[in-house]
C-alpha positions, 0 to 999 in steps of 0.5 A: 209141163215138160222136165228140164233136161239135165246135161250129162256131166262132161269128164275132163279127160279126153279120150285118147286118140286113136292110133292112126292119129296119134299126136307126135312132138314136134321135131327141133332143129339140131345146131349144125357145125360149120367146119372151116375151109382151106382158106381159114386153115392157112390163116389160122397157121399164120396167126400161130406163126405170128404168135410164136416168139421170134428168134433173136438173131439181133445180137448174132451179127454185132458178135460176128462183125466184132470178130472180124474186127478183131482178126483184121486188127491182129493181122495188121499187128503181125504184118507190121511187127514182122515188117519193123522187126525185119528191118532192124534184125539180121538174118541169122547165120548158120556156122558150118560144122563139117567145116570145123575140124575140132568139132568134127573130131569130138563128135567122132570120138564121142558117138561117130565112131560107132556107125563106122564099128557097126559097119566093120563088124557086119563086114567081118561077120558076113565074111565066111573065109579067112582071107575075106576077113583080113581086110577088116582087121588090125595088121591084117596082112601080118596076121593072114597066116595066123588067121589062116591057120586058126580056122583051118581053111574051112567055112567060117560062120559067126552067126552066133554073134551077130553084129547088131548084137554087140553094144558100145562100152565106153572107154576112158576119153584118153583111150578114145582120143589115142583112137582105141574103142570098144564093143562087146557081146554078152549072152548069159547062160541059157537053160533047157527046161526039158532037160532041167529034171535032175535028182536031189541029193540027200541031206548028207550030201547037201550039208557036207557030211558025205561026198556025192558020187560019181553018178549024182554029181553027173546028173545033178550039177547044174552046169550040165544043163545050161549052155556056156555063157558067151562073151566077146571083146571088140576092140577097134583101132583108128588107122588111117584106113579107117577102123580096124578090128583087133582080131587077136583079143576078139578070137581069144574072148570068143573061142576061150583060147586061154582056157584051152591053152591052160587046160590042154598045154602043149610042150613047147608051145607058147601064145600071147594073151591080153589078160588081167593080171593081179598078184594072187597067193601061191598054189596051195600055200607053197611059196617057191623061193625067189618068186611071186605068184600072179593070177592071169585072168581073161578079160571077158571070161573071168572064169578062165584064169591061171597061176603063174609064178615070176622071178622077183628079180626078172624083167617081168618081176620088176614090171609087175612089182608096181602091183604087189600087195603082199608083204608090203609095208601097207598091204592094200587091196589086190590091184588088177592091171591090163597087159599083153604077155606071152605064156609057155 
């Protein structure tokens, strides 16, 4: 009897397939992204614009309308007011000041004379010959020979005192009503610094123990290094021909003729000066019997002065007795007066 054939065991694992028959995983479909088209973009932008908040313009138009209404109302009020007031109010009338002699005169003596005075000064300063200066001078026809003799017929240069540098000096209203006006020129002393280096005096000289010698006095004196101050008084007199310059006081103060007359007197010479006069003490305390001593001072340059003795019983002495203060019952302070004197 034949034996039954036992089947060989079958392995649960199957042999790998040959390389040529390698099993590959199945491919999976990747998701595809579809890009929006241009039409979709435009629709998207429209949607965004519609979603943004719209500017509020609804309040601007009413505000402009209200402002326009207010402007119209204001213009109507102004027009109505001007129309109504124009019916009731008379137009203003201006008084013609040029036809009022009193107003013109008051304005002239206050400030009007200044313009004319500057014109006279400019014309006088611009003239380089004596005959050309005469028309600007008070009593020029009478003073013409004196002016010619004073300048000696040479060329006259007044560039050191320009007309525009004069300043107005206010006289009293009474003097101005009398037709008297005044301007002054004032230049203080000027130093040249390059020449201002000077030696120092010793302590003995500074405190007055010793006298400075001639060399030290010459080199150390401040006045030797300074230009002289220049002060000029210009008086004007109102005449029928306009303002005229008082040449005598002008020349006296500018050229310091009083100082030259006192320091360099000439025998038999006499000259008229406009001065300040005040009673003074006698020179070196030596009083002359029957006389009083007075000091005459240049009005512009107060350092130019001189003492004069006047007889008490003379006409001049009696006129000057009004300003006497020495030896009186009530000794008051010295009183200076202006005067026109002739010195010999």
